[in-house]
C-alpha positions as semicolon CSV with decimal commas, in nm:
position;residue;x (nm);y (nm);z (nm)
1;M;-1,638;0,143;2,236
2;K;-1,317;0,250;2,068
3;V;-1,231;0,149;1,713
4;V;-0,882;0,210;1,580
5;S;-0,852;0,150;1,209
6;H;-0,673;0,282;0,903
7;K;-0,999;0,235;0,713
8;F;-1,155;0,549;0,864
9;S;-0,887;0,787;0,742
10;H;-0,869;0,918;0,388
11;T;-0,572;0,774;0,206
12;P;-0,486;0,739;-0,162
13;Y;-0,387;0,377;-0,097
14;F;-0,752;0,267;-0,127
15;N;-0,771;0,398;-0,484
16;D;-0,796;0,152;-0,771
17;I;-0,459;0,076;-0,935
18;K;-0,561;-0,185;-1,194
19;D;-0,387;-0,004;-1,479
20;R;-0,049;-0,017;-1,297
21;K;-0,090;-0,359;-1,137
22;S;0,128;-0,541;-1,392
23;I;0,424;-0,310;-1,347
24;H;0,385;-0,318;-0,967
25;N;0,386;-0,699;-0,970
26;K;0,697;-0,704;-1,189
27;I;0,877;-0,456;-0,962
28;K;0,788;-0,663;-0,653
29;E;0,907;-0,980;-0,827
30;L;1,242;-0,826;-0,924
31;T;1,288;-0,665;-0,583
32;D;1,229;-1,003;-0,416
33;K;1,510;-1,143;-0,632
34;G;1,741;-0,884;-0,477
35;L;1,788;-0,657;-0,777
36;G;1,852;-0,285;-0,732
37;Y;1,631;-0,013;-0,870
38;R;1,872;0,072;-1,155
39;K;1,877;-0,287;-1,279
40;I;1,499;-0,312;-1,239
41;H;1,460;0,004;-1,448
42;S;1,670;-0,136;-1,731
43;I;1,474;-0,464;-1,728
44;L;1,141;-0,280;-1,736
45;I;1,255;-0,069;-2,031
46;K;1,369;-0,382;-2,220
47;E;1,034;-0,551;-2,156
48;G;0,843;-0,248;-2,286
49;F;0,676;-0,124;-1,968
50;D;0,555;0,236;-1,954
51;I;0,812;0,380;-1,713
52;G;0,993;0,712;-1,675
53;K;1,335;0,782;-1,822
54;S;1,514;0,801;-1,488
55;P;1,586;0,497;-1,268
56;S;1,489;0,705;-0,966
57;C;1,123;0,670;-1,067
58;V;1,153;0,297;-0,993
59;Y;1,309;0,378;-0,657
60;S;1,016;0,603;-0,564
61;M;0,769;0,338;-0,684
62;I;0,936;0,079;-0,460
63;K;0,908;0,309;-0,159
64;K;0,542;0,387;-0,234
65;L;0,463;0,015;-0,275
66;E;0,627;-0,061;0,061
67;K;0,429;0,215;0,232
68;R;0,106;0,097;0,066
69;D;0,162;-0,260;0,189
70;K;0,242;-0,134;0,538
71;I;-0,074;0,077;0,561
72;L;-0,313;-0,175;0,407
73;S;-0,187;-0,466;0,619
74;Q;-0,264;-0,298;0,953
75;K;-0,495;-0,469;1,197
76;T;-0,827;-0,320;1,297
77;I;-0,852;-0,291;1,674
78;V;-1,185;-0,281;1,857
79;E;-1,188;-0,213;2,231
80;L;-1,487;-0,210;2,461
81;G;-1,468;0,037;2,745
82;K;-1,706;0,143;3,017
83;I;-2,066;0,068;2,923
84;E;-2,349;0,224;3,118
85;V;-2,708;0,101;3,113
86;K;-2,985;0,318;3,258
87;L;-3,347;0,214;3,309
88;L;-3,606;0,484;3,272
89;R;-3,959;0,435;3,409
90;V;-4,231;0,614;3,229
């Protein structure tokens, strides 16, 4: 049997991100509206989110969110190969 899954490899994407969930949701929402990372940064600052001073931090967050979604949405593949059964007489 062969199991191919992202769940067997160590990745930081399985870590709990509850404290940053609100800002991640807001970034996804604004990205879906077609806004750029500079505009998203200014909106987040106006709304009082805890974000870095540079707009490039939003850009890196967007890239990390995309990679996280890509990794966590993979399918788990299970394949059955050659199976041998032997009978032993005692």
